[in-house]
C-alpha positions in Angstrom: 0.0 -0.1 0.0 2.8 2.3 0.9 4.7 1.7 -2.4 1.4 2.4 -4.1 0.9 5.7 -2.6 4.4 6.7 -3.5 3.7 5.8 -7.1 0.4 7.7 -7.1 2.1 10.7 -5.5 4.8 10.5 -8.1 2.4 10.2 -11.1 0.7 13.4 -9.9 3.9 15.2 -9.4 4.7 14.2 -13.0 1.4 15.4 -14.3 1.9 18.6 -12.5 5.4 19.1 -14.2 3.9 18.1 -17.5 1.1 20.6 -17.4 3.5 23.3 -16.0 5.6 22.8 -19.1 2.8 22.3 -21.7 0.2 24.9 -20.5 2.6 28.1 -21.1 3.7 26.7 -24.5 0.1 26.2 -25.7 -0.8 29.7 -24.4 2.1 31.5 -26.3 1.5 29.4 -29.5 -2.2 30.2 -29.2 -1.5 33.9 -28.9 1.2 33.8 -31.6 -1.4 32.3 -34.1 -4.0 34.9 -33.0 -1.6 37.8 -33.1 0.2 36.6 -36.5 -3.3 36.1 -38.1 -4.1 39.8 -37.0 -1.1 41.3 -38.3 -1.1 39.5 -41.5 -4.8 39.9 -42.5 -6.6 42.5 -40.3 -5.8 45.5 -42.5 -7.9 44.2 -45.3 -11.7 44.5 -44.3 -12.7 40.9 -45.4 -15.0 38.6 -43.6 -11.8 36.8 -42.2 -10.8 40.4 -40.7 -14.1 40.8 -39.3 -13.6 37.5 -37.6 -10.4 38.4 -36.4 -11.8 41.6 -35.0 -14.2 39.4 -32.9 -11.5 37.2 -31.5 -9.8 40.4 -30.7 -12.6 41.8 -28.5 -12.9 38.3 -27.0 -9.4 38.3 -26.0 -9.5 41.7 -24.3 -12.7 40.5 -22.4 -10.9 37.4 -21.2 -7.7 39.5 -20.4 -9.7 42.1 -18.4 -11.5 39.2 -16.4 -8.0 37.5 -15.6 -6.4 41.0 -14.7 -9.2 42.9 -12.9 -11.7 40.1 -12.3 -14.8 39.1 -14.3 -17.4 41.7 -12.6 -14.9 44.6 -13.2 -14.3 43.2 -16.7 -18.2 43.4 -17.4 -18.5 46.7 -15.7 -15.6 48.2 -18.0 -17.1 46.7 -21.2 -20.6 48.3 -20.4 -19.2 51.8 -19.4 -17.4 51.6 -22.7 -20.4 50.8 -25.0 -22.4 53.3 -23.1 -19.8 56.1 -23.8 -18.6 55.4 -27.3 -22.1 54.6 -28.7 -23.3 58.0 -27.2 -20.2 59.8 -28.7 -20.1 58.3 -32.1 -23.8 58.8 -32.6 -23.3 62.5 -31.3 -20.6 62.9 -33.9 -22.6 61.1 -36.9 -25.5 63.3 -36.2 -23.9 66.7 -35.5 -20.2 66.4 -36.4 -19.1 67.1 -33.0 -16.5 66.0 -31.7 -15.0 64.1 -34.5 -16.4 66.0 -37.8 -18.8 65.1 -40.5 -18.9 61.4 -41.2 -21.0 58.3 -41.7 -20.1 54.6 -41.7 -20.4 52.5 -44.6 -19.1 49.1 -43.5 -21.5 47.4 -40.8 -20.7 43.7 -41.6 -24.4 43.2 -42.2 -24.8 43.7 -38.5 -27.6 45.9 -36.8 -26.8 49.5 -35.8 -27.2 51.2 -32.5 -28.4 54.7 -33.8 -26.2 55.4 -36.8 -23.3 53.3 -35.6 -22.8 49.6 -36.5 -22.9 47.3 -33.4 -19.2 46.0 -33.7 -17.9 49.6 -33.0 -18.7 49.6 -29.3 -16.8 46.3 -28.7 -13.9 47.4 -30.9 -13.4 50.6 -28.9 -13.4 48.5 -25.7 -10.8 46.0 -27.1 -8.5 48.8 -28.5 -9.1 50.9 -25.4 -8.4 48.4 -22.8 -5.1 47.4 -24.2 -4.3 51.0 -24.5 -5.1 51.5 -20.9 -3.0 48.7 -19.6 -0.2 50.1 -21.8 -0.5 53.4 -20.1 -0.8 52.0 -16.7 2.7 50.2 -17.2 4.1 53.5 -18.7 3.1 55.1 -15.2 4.7 52.3 -13.1 1.3 50.7 -12.4 -0.8 53.5 -11.9 -3.8 51.6 -12.2 -3.0 50.2 -8.8 -2.8 53.4 -7.3 -6.1 55.2 -8.5 -6.9 56.2 -5.0 -4.3 58.6 -5.0 -5.6 61.8 -7.0 -2.4 62.4 -9.4 -2.7 58.9 -10.7 -6.5 59.1 -10.9 -6.1 62.2 -13.2 -2.9 61.5 -15.2 -3.5 57.7 -16.1 -7.1 58.5 -18.1 -5.0 61.5 -19.9 -2.0 59.3 -20.9 -4.1 56.4 -21.8 -6.3 58.8 -23.9 -3.0 59.7 -25.8 -2.0 56.1 -26.1 -5.4 55.1 -27.6 -5.6 58.2 -30.1 -2.1 57.0 -31.4 -3.8 53.9 -32.6 -6.4 55.9 -34.7 -3.7 58.1 -35.8 -2.4 55.0 -37.4 -5.5 53.5 -38.4 -7.7 55.9 -39.8 -6.4 57.2 -43.1 -6.3 53.6 -44.6 -9.6 52.5 -43.2 -11.5 55.6 -44.4 -9.7 57.0 -47.5 -8.6 53.6 -48.9 -11.0 50.9 -47.4 -13.8 53.4 -47.1 -15.3 51.6 -43.9 -16.4 55.2 -43.2 -16.5 58.6 -45.1 -15.4 62.0 -44.0 -17.8 64.1 -45.9 -15.4 67.1 -46.1 -12.2 65.3 -46.5 -9.2 66.5 -44.5 -5.5 67.3 -44.6 -4.3 64.0 -43.2 -4.9 62.2 -46.5 -8.6 62.8 -46.3 -9.0 62.6 -42.5 -9.7 65.8 -40.6 -7.9 67.0 -37.5 -11.0 67.3 -35.6 -11.2 63.3 -35.8 -8.2 62.9 -33.7 -9.2 65.7 -31.3 -12.5 63.8 -30.7 -10.8 60.5 -30.2 -8.6 62.1 -27.6 -11.8 63.5 -26.0 -13.7 60.4 -26.2 -11.1 58.3 -24.9 -10.3 60.4 -22.1 -14.0 60.3 -21.0 -13.9 56.5 -21.4 -10.7 56.1 -19.3 -12.1 58.4 -16.5 -15.0 56.2 -16.4 -12.5 53.2 -16.1 -10.7 55.1 -13.4 -13.9 55.4 -11.5 -14.9 51.8 -12.0 -11.6 50.6 -10.7 -10.8 53.1 -7.9 -10.2 51.0 -4.5 -10.6 47.9 -6.7 -8.1 44.8 -5.5 -5.6 44.4 -8.2 -3.5 41.4 -8.6 0.1 41.8 -6.9 3.0 42.6 -9.4 3.9 38.6 -9.6 4.7 36.6 -12.6 1.2 36.2 -13.5 0.4 39.5 -13.5 3.7 40.3 -15.6 2.6 37.9 -18.2 -0.8 39.4 -18.7 0.8 42.8 -18.9 3.1 41.5 -21.6 0.4 40.0 -23.6 -1.5 43.3 -23.5 1.5 45.1 -25.0 1.7 42.7 -27.8 -2.0 42.9 -28.6 -1.6 46.8 -28.5 1.3 46.8 -30.8 -0.1 44.1 -33.3 -3.0 46.9 -34.0 -0.3 49.0 -35.8 2.0 46.3 -37.2 -0.8 45.0 -39.5 -0.3 48.2 -41.4 3.0 47.3 -42.2 1.9 44.4 -44.1 -0.5 46.6 -46.0 2.3 49.2 -47.1 4.4 46.1 -48.1 1.8 44.5 -50.4 -0.4 47.1 -51.6 1.2 50.2 -52.6 -0.1 51.3 -56.1 -3.0 53.2 -57.6 -5.0 56.2 -56.5 -7.9 57.0 -54.3 -10.3 59.6 -54.2 -11.8 61.0 -51.0 -15.4 62.4 -50.5 -14.1 66.1 -51.0 -12.8 64.9 -54.6 -9.0 65.2 -53.7 -6.9 62.4 -55.1 -4.3 60.8 -53.2 -1.8 58.0 -54.0 -2.1 54.8 -52.2 1.7 54.4 -51.8 1.8 57.7 -49.9 -1.1 56.8 -47.6 0.5 53.5 -46.9 3.9 55.0 -46.3 2.8 57.8 -44.1 0.8 55.2 -42.1 3.9 53.0 -41.3 6.1 56.0 -40.6 3.5 57.2 -38.0 3.3 53.7 -36.6 6.9 53.2 -35.9 7.2 56.5 -34.0 3.8 56.2 -32.0 2.4 52.9 -31.4 5.5 50.8 -31.7 7.6 53.4 -29.6 4.9 53.4 -27.0 5.0 49.7 -26.8 8.6 49.7 -26.8 8.9 52.0 -23.7 6.1 49.8 -21.9 7.9 46.6 -22.6 11.5 48.2 -21.3 9.5 49.8 -18.2 7.9 46.3 -17.5 11.4 44.5 -17.7 13.0 47.2 -15.2 9.9 46.7 -12.7 10.5 42.8 -12.5 14.4 42.6 -12.7 
């Protein structure tokens, strides 16, 4: 009996060792596949890209549930939908704060007001990972939201981190892909400056609401588990920008006309997008990664 107990204990120990080795490998392989597919295929608005967008939103929800807890993840999601649909509908109806525009692509899904239903969840996914990157840049400010300086500064920094993503994405998705149309065009390859100011305002409102939801919330300690989640958030954030490098490398010829009748060279739009991505989204992600490494040395 004693020998059987020893063998059973040894077997359980072996299973634990195997799980400890296999589970991280499976996790990182799955993440690699998701991120690789997103980078390679998300720039072109196809049904596959739409499916990847849904996976991206699901990953953000799962990540938020693991990092902040399921209840607060749901709260952040609901708050995001309420704010972004309100602001997007206000913008589509009045031109404030983004400028005069309307959505063309709706994936065949219903709309909330004038806005395709997928827009709010995509705001959450991009916004959530931007929030985590900003909190890393500020040395874990999301753990100190009970302190007034962090409660104020984190939403502001996160709003800039989030707007960087739109600064990379908007000219390609509107002027080239025409997922939405800027009625009056704009100096940034058909995109008006008001769009980016509107994104900054909306993002700040969103992240200030995040700060209110999370203020006083128990956050997991700065341990290996938390570090892995933070690293994953950085990878998801930077993948949003890297997909445009693929578009630049594979589609650079031809012309496109914006709604104001101005003709743009597709190559110029793509090249400007990559240049901006390198010195905004990629740079912010690099700073966050270096900050994370320094925190846990």
